[in-house]
N, C-alpha and C positions, 0 to 999 in steps of 0.2 A: 394570671395570664402570658405573663413572660416566661414564665417557668411553661406553661403548657406550650409557647411558641417553640421553646427551646427545644424539651420532648419532640416537636415534630418534625425541627430538622434533623435531630438523632435520625429517628425512624424514617426520614429521606435516604439520611446518608447512609447509612447500613442499607435500605433498598434499593441504590443503587449499586452499593459496594456487590451485594448478592448477583444483580442483573450484571453486571460488568463482567461478574466470575463465570457466571453461567453462559455467554453469549461469545466468550473469548475461550472456550475448549480446542476449537478447530475453526479452519480457513472459512467453510460453508457459512457456519452460525455468524462470523463477523459480517462478512461480506453481505449477509442478508438483514442484519440486525442496523446496518448504515445506510441499504437500500431505505427501510422501511422505514427510519427517523427521517430522512429527505422526504418521504412521503409525506409525514406527519409533519415535516417543520419546511417547507421547500427554499427559504429563506437563507438556512445556512448550505451554500452550496457546498462547501469543502465534503460535507457527507454522500455528494453525488461524485463529487471524484473519488473518494477514498473507499467508495464500494466498487468504483470501474477499475482502480489501482489492485485494489483485494482481487476481485477474480483474475487479475493477469498474475498476483503471485501464485493463485491458484493453480492455473495454465499454468506453470514454471514448475509450482512443484509435481502435477503431474507427470510434467515431459522428461522427469528423472525415471519415470519408469517405463518410459518408452523405449521402442528396442536399438532405436541410434545412440540415445544416452548410457543404455547400458553396455551398447559397447566401449563405448569411449573414453566411461568414467568408471573407478575401482565404486565396489558397494560404499566402501568405504570415503569415497571422494560424495556421491550420490546424499551420503544420509550427511554429509556437514555441509552443502549445499541447501538441502531439504530445510537444516538445523536452521542456516543464516536466513533463510525466507520465514523462517516460522517467528524464528525469535524478533525478528525485527517487526512484525507485522502484531506480534501478541503485543510487543512491549506499545507502539502505537495505537491501539484498541485501549489499553489498559489506561492509556493517559487521555483518551481523547473522550472516550464513550462516558466517563464520568461527565465531563464537562459540558456534551451534549445535552445528557440529561439535568443537570444543573440547569442551562440555558431556558429547557421545557418547564423545569419545575418553575423557575422564575418567573417566567411568564404566566403560569395558573397563579402565581402569589401576587404575581402584577409588581413584585420588586427585586432590584438583582441579590441574587444569593449565592454569586461570585466567592465573595471570601471564603465560603465552605471547601472550592478547589482545594485550597492547602491540605484538604483531610489524605486527599488521594494523592498527593508530592506535585501538582500540577506547579508549574515553573513560576515563580512572582509574576513575569512578564508576561506571560501568559493570561493570569490573572487581570490585570494592567489592560489586555488586548479586549478582553471579554466587557471590563467595565467603560472599556470609551464605546464599544460597539452599541453597550445597552444607551449610553448617552447621546452618540449620532449619528447611531442607523447604517453604517456605512459595510453592505455584507461583502464587497470587492474586497477590502483591507482586513474583514476578518477572516476570509478566505486564505486570503495569501498570512497573515498570523498566523493560522492553524499547519498550512505548508511550512512554515518558518519554523516554528513550534516543534511537529514532528519529526523534521531532520536533525535539529537538534539536537532533541530529548535520546534519536540511537545513534549517534556519532560516537560519543564515545565507549557504551557498554556494548557496543556489536561493532560497528564499525573499526573502531581502536581498540578493540578488546583483543588480547594477547593471544586467545586460542581464534578466533575468527580472522587476524592479521597471519597465523601460520598455516589456520587449517583452508582458510578458504581466498586470502586475497593477495595474498603473495605468491601465490601457488601458479603453474602453468594451464592449469585448469582453470581456474578462473578468469587468466587471460584469453583463455581462448572463449572460453565465455561470453566475456564481456565484447570480443571481436565478433562473436555471429550473434545473441543476440541477449546475452543474461541482461542486459538494461533497457530493453524494448517495452514500451505501455502502447498495447492496442486495444484501438477502439472499435470493433466490430459493426457491423451494419446488417440488417438483414436482406439485402442486395446483395451480400457478398464482399463490398468491399471492405478494407482494414485501413483507418487511419491510428495516429498518435507518435509518439518520437522515440528515439531512441537516443543515449547517451554513454558517451566514454567516460571514463573518471569517476567512476560512479561513488567511489571512495571523498570526493569530495562535497562536503556540505553545499556549497556557495552554486555546485554546479546538481543538486538536486534539486534545491529548491528554485532554480531555474525552470528546469524539466519540469518541477507540479505544476507551476504560474503558465507554462505554455501549454502543458495538456488540461488545464482549468481553461485556458480562454481556446483549446479547441472544441469543451464541453457545452461550454458558455455563449461562448461567439462566435467560432468561425459557421463558413457558410454550410457544414455540414454538420450543424448539432442536431437539430430536428431526426436527418435518417442516425445516429448515433444514439439518441434517448428514445424512438423507437425500438430500438434494438434492448437498450436498457432496460424498456419496460416490459416487453412481451415475452423475453429470452427466460427461461429457468435457468438459475445457474448450477452446474455440478461438478465444475472443477475438470471435467475434461475439454481438450480444446474441439471438441464434435460441435459444445454447444454453438458457435457459427461457422466451422467448416463446412456442417451440414447446409450451411448457406453458399456455398463457392463448389466451382467447377472443376473439378479434379478427386485424384487419388493422394490420402496423407498417411503419414504415421499415428498408427491411433496413438490415443494417450487415455488413460483408464479413469473414470470416475473417482475424484480424490475420497471419501468415507472410508470405502473397501482396504485403504492399501495403506495409509499412516494411522500409526498410533495416536494417542492423546499424548502429548507432553508436559510434563510439570517446569514450572520455571520459578527460578528464582528471583525477586522483584527486589533489588540494592540499586533503586534507583536515587538521586541527588539533582539538587535544583541546578538543573545546567546552565542558567541565565545569567546564574552568579560566577559560573568560570570566567576569568577577564580575556580568554584567546579569542571568544564567541562577540558577533557583534550585529545582531538580527536585528534593533533596527534598523540597522546599513542596510542589511539584505532584505529589509522588507521594503523600504523606497526605493529599492533599484528600483529603475525600469526594466521590464521585459517588454522585446520585441517580438511579435505573432509572428511565428516560424513561417515563413513563407512555401514550405514545401512536410506535409504531413500523413498525403497520400503513400500506403506504405506496401499496400496489396501485395504490385510485382516483386519489390524489393525484399518482403518477409517470406515470398516462395522462392525466390534466390537462397535465402540463407536458412532456409530448410535443405533446399537441396544441397547446399552446402554440407550442410550436417551430415545428410548421408553418404554423401561420399568420402568426407572425414573419418565415417565409424564402419566405413565397409574399405577404405584404404588400412584402417587398424585390424579390423578383423583378420584381413590376408595378412597383415604381415607378420598376425601371432600366430597363426596356422604355421606360417613357410619357417617361425622360430621352433615350433612344439617340435 
């Protein structure tokens, strides 16, 4: 009997591994996987947040192929920015999705299987948070724990990676992106309004965690949560900003759908248990109280930023022609 149970667990681990790899091939598959999971397990609200943030990552990837960005940035710069988005989102999914599926299997078996998360190199701190959730059922605490986990996860291998520091985060083009809208997460509605938050100092883990908690509040507790949920539930995600711009008045820069423009990217996985890093204090950041944002309507602000990008691109194009 014991041997049969162990064999069954081995089968589950392999099944989860294969399913995660299949769905982690591109941004579209990841985004829809989070969304389908949330439909099946609405108590795991992080998957709702992850799906919406993943949409924003895809829209930002598509932006890099729009005319203004092709004028502003070299092909190499755009490639590096794409890899930054892709690498961070790939890492988060490869870590989080096995956790989500093991929770689903735990519900089916009616017993916690969280110790098996170590097979996927999930941090020991995060495994403890799942065990706590299983016994206490605090959905908000689990949501915040997953936010803390994902942002610590990418800090060393992506944000502090020598390659990304040199090629992205320490370059003028990144500073330009951050000042414009590199670090903005938008939540559209079918009435045309945009909600969300922007952030500066994106490279600081505490700032990204605070952003994640504020975004979660907008999605789950704000007065506009139902309008955002309607868009999320009804609008098919393609990776193009046309997904939500078609509900707005005016003309917009065209952005393509994602699948035709980006190739499949092979990733090397060298992660370690981030929670063993003595410079990280996840429990302190978990307990830190987040003040709900007073301003989260971005409709006019974002349109202004789009105009700034177009103006900057036009100026650079004119200067380039005059120097030719």
